[in-house]
N, C-alpha and C positions, 0 to 999 in steps of 0.2 A: 504494500500500500504506500503511495507517495506521501512524503512529509509535507503537511499543509500548515505547519506552525509558522508564524511570521518570523522573518530573518532578523537577527540582532543588528541594531544600528551601529555603523562604524565611524561616523563623523564626530566632531566636537560638540559637546553640549555648550549652552550659552555660558554657564559658569566656568567651564574649562577654557573657553575663549577669553573670558575676562582675566583669568589667571595668567594665560600666556601673554596677553597684552600688558598686564602689570609687570610681569618678569622682564619683558622686552624694554619697557619704559625705565625700569630700574637699571638695567644694563646700559641703556643709552645714557642715563644720567651719570653713570660712572665712567663710561668710555669717552663721551664728548669732552668733558673738562680735561681729561687726561690728554686727549689728542690736541686740544687747544693749548695746553701747557707745553707739550712737546714742540708745537709750532712756534710758540712765543720764545722758547729756549733757542730754537734755530734762528729766529729773527734777531734775538739779542746777540747771539754769537756772531751773526753777520754784522751787526752794528759795532761790536767790539773790533771785528776785523777791519771795518772801515776806518775806525779811529787809529788803529795801529798803522794802517797804510798812510794816513795823514801824518802820523808821527814820523814814519820813515821819510816821507816827503819833506817834512820840516828839517830833519837832520841832514838830508841830502842837500837841501838849499843852503843850510849853514856851512856844510863842508865846502861848498863852492864859493859862497859870498862872505863867509865869516860873520854871518848874522842870520836871524830867522826872518821870514817874510813880514812885511809891515803893510798896514792898510793905507798908508799915505805915500806910497812910492810910485814913481814913473817906471823906474827900473831899479836894480839892486844899488843901494846906497845913494840914491838921489831922491830927495823929498819932492813932493808935488802938492798941488791943491786939489787933486782929484779924489773921488770917493771909491776907488777900487778897493776891494777887500784883499785879505791875505791869500784867499783861495785862488785869485787870478794869478798871482806870482808863483803859486805852488804847482800850477797845471803842468809845466814841463817836467816836474819831478814826480808826477802821478801818472805818467804815460799818457798825457793829454796835450802833447806839444802842438798837434794840428789845431786844436781849439784855441790854445794860447796865441798861435800865429795868426789866427783869423781876427783877433781883436785889433781894431784900428786905434793905436795909441795917440794918433793926432787929434782925436776927439774926446779923449777921456777927461781932459780938464774942463770940458764944456758941459758934460752931462751929469745929471743928478737922478736919483731914483724916481723922483716925481716929475722929472723932465728928461727922460732918456733919449739918446740919439738914435736916429734911424740906422746909422752906420754900424752900430754894434748890437742891433736887435737880435740877430741870429745867435751870436755868442752868448749874450746874457740870458737868453731863453732856453739855452741848451740844457738838457737834463743829464747830469753826471751821476751815474749810479753810486759812485763812491761817496757822494755828498748827501745821500738819502738813507735814513734808517728805515728798514722795512716794517718796523712796528707802527710807524706813522703812515697811514694810507691816504692822507689828504692829497688829492690829485694836483692842486694848484701850486703847492710850495715846491721849491727847488733845493732847499738846504735844510738839513737837520742838525748841523753842527755849528758851534760858535767858539770863536777865539776869546780868551779871557782878557778883555781890555782893563777890567778892574773898576774900582769904585771912585767916584769923582770927589777929589779933595777931602777924603776921609782920613788919610794918613800922610806922612811926609813924603816928599819926592816929587815926581812928575804929576801932571794934572790928574791922571788916573793911576791907581796903585797896582794894576795888573801888569804882567810881562809884555802885553801888547798895547801899552799906553800910547797915546798920540804924543809925539815930540821926542821919541827915543828910537834908536835903531836897536831892536831887540836882539840880544845875543847871549851866549853862555856867560859872558862877562857882566852883563847888566842884571842877570838873574842872580842876585847875591845870596839868596837862600839855597841855591843849588837846584839843578834841573830835576832831580829826583823828588824834591819836596814841593815843586811849584806846578799848579794846575795850568795847562795850556789851552786845552780844547774840551768842551763838553757838549751835551745834547740840548736841543730845544725843539719841542713839537711845533708843527706848523700852525698858523692862524686858522680861524674858522672859515674865512672867505665867504661869509654869508651876509649879504647886505640886509640891513634892517634887524639884525640880531647880533648877538655876541656871546662869547664864552670867556668867563673870567680866567679859565685855565689856559686857553690858547691865545687870546687876544691881548692887546696892550692898551692900558688906560692912560689917556693923555689929558692933563688939566687944560681947561680953556677959561675964558672970562677973566677973572681977577688974576693979575700977574704977581709973581713972586721973584725976588732976586735970589737966584740959586747960588748960594755960597758953598754948598756941599750936598752930597746925597743924604746926609744925616738930617738936614733941615728940609730937604725937598720931599723925601718919602712920606713923612707924616702929613704934609700938606696935600700931596697927591692922593693919598688914600682917603683923606677926610673931605676934600672939597666936593660940593655937589655939582660943580660945573666941569664936565669932562666929556670926552668922546672916546671911541674905541678904534684903534687901528686893527684891521681885520686881516692884513696881509703879511703877518709875521713869517719870516723865512721865505718870502716870495722870490728872493734872488740870492745866489751865492756870489754874484758879481760885485755887489756894493757892500761897503763897510757900514758900520753903525749898529746900534742895539736893536733895530728893527729886523735886521737880516743876518748878520754874521758875528755879533759880539754878545757877551754876557758878563755879569759880574758876581761877586760873592757877598752882596748885601742880604741875600736870603738863601736859606738852605735849599738843597735840591727838592724840587716839587713843593716849594713853599706854598701854603694854602692861600696866601694873599695874592691878589692879581699882580701881574707885571705892570709897573707904573713908571712911565718915562716922560721926560720933558718934551719929547718930539723925536721918535726913533727913526724917522725917515732920514734925518741929517746924519752924516758920518760923525760929526763932532758934537752931537747932542749928549747931554748927561744921561747916564743909564738909569739912575734911580734904583728901583727894585727890579732887577733883571736876572733872576736865578735860572739855572738850567732846569729843564723839565723833560720828562720822558714818560712813555706809556708802560715802561717795565714795572713789574710788581715791586721790585726792591730798590727803587731809586734810579740814579743815572750813572752812566759810564763817563769817566774822566780820563783824558789823556794828559800825562805829565811830560815835562820837558825832556826827560831822557828817553821817552818813547813807550813807557809801560802804561797800561790801561787798568784802572781800578774802578770797581763799582762803589758808589757812595750813597748811603741811605739818608733819608730826611732826619734821622735821629742823631746825626753827627753833631758834636759839640760846636756851638755857634762860633766861638772864638777860634777853635782849631780850623773850621771851615774858612773863616775870614783870613787867617794868616796863610792858609794854603793857597789862597788866591792872590797874594801879593808877591812881588819879586824881592821884597825886603821886609820880611815878617817881623824882624826885631824892632822896626820902627812903628809897628802897628800899635 
């Protein structure tokens, strides 16, 4: 006699399906952060590698010219009134000689970041992979790294107390603290580039309206942070081509990733005071810092403020 009993179901029950979905969700919750952490580690490693390459370029430049690149040079050891950054002069030492040779030096004394020349449009808008940290994916900025110009009239010496102050040919001899102890280059995330909005982390706060005589960063910073009259510069890091705190310089008035907004007297100009211009990065544990001897170290926001300030000077004993 044939078996007429109903066959046993072989599919998932609704409860079993929910259990499977829950298990998959838990696994994804564990796996995705781990994958993201691995990717960020790779990005940070690339960022450190970029800084090391810049350090090699710095020391190669020094070996040839007996000085490090300056942001106020027409060429090695000749001052100028242009706004070119240190990165421009480093290009031949970073395997980018064709890009350097494409810059028309006859026009550099005439152009500013807010009035750029047509002649150097291609060069200044060129994307150099070495100048970009992959952790910062903002598409409009062209530079993730900043030279340490220093704080404005906070300690004795040149107008700025960093190794790349205006008015000095930076060299191993001018860095009296020693290259191993002096911060040269660090990171800075790009601006938001969003008109009508701003980010206190990415963008630069600039006072307007009431004027103040800026005698030093120590008097300017409290004013800048407190005044209700201000605008935001949204294009931080737009160029590697120009000097100034808006594009290629930073200082040690604030610790890495300082929670206060970057606050400047006018960062477009190469010669503007930096105010509060700390390094910033999207890395979980702070920022990477290149020192004068070429080594790179990660620095966290918990660093002692006085140690961080002295690390940023070329003459810490005068701090």
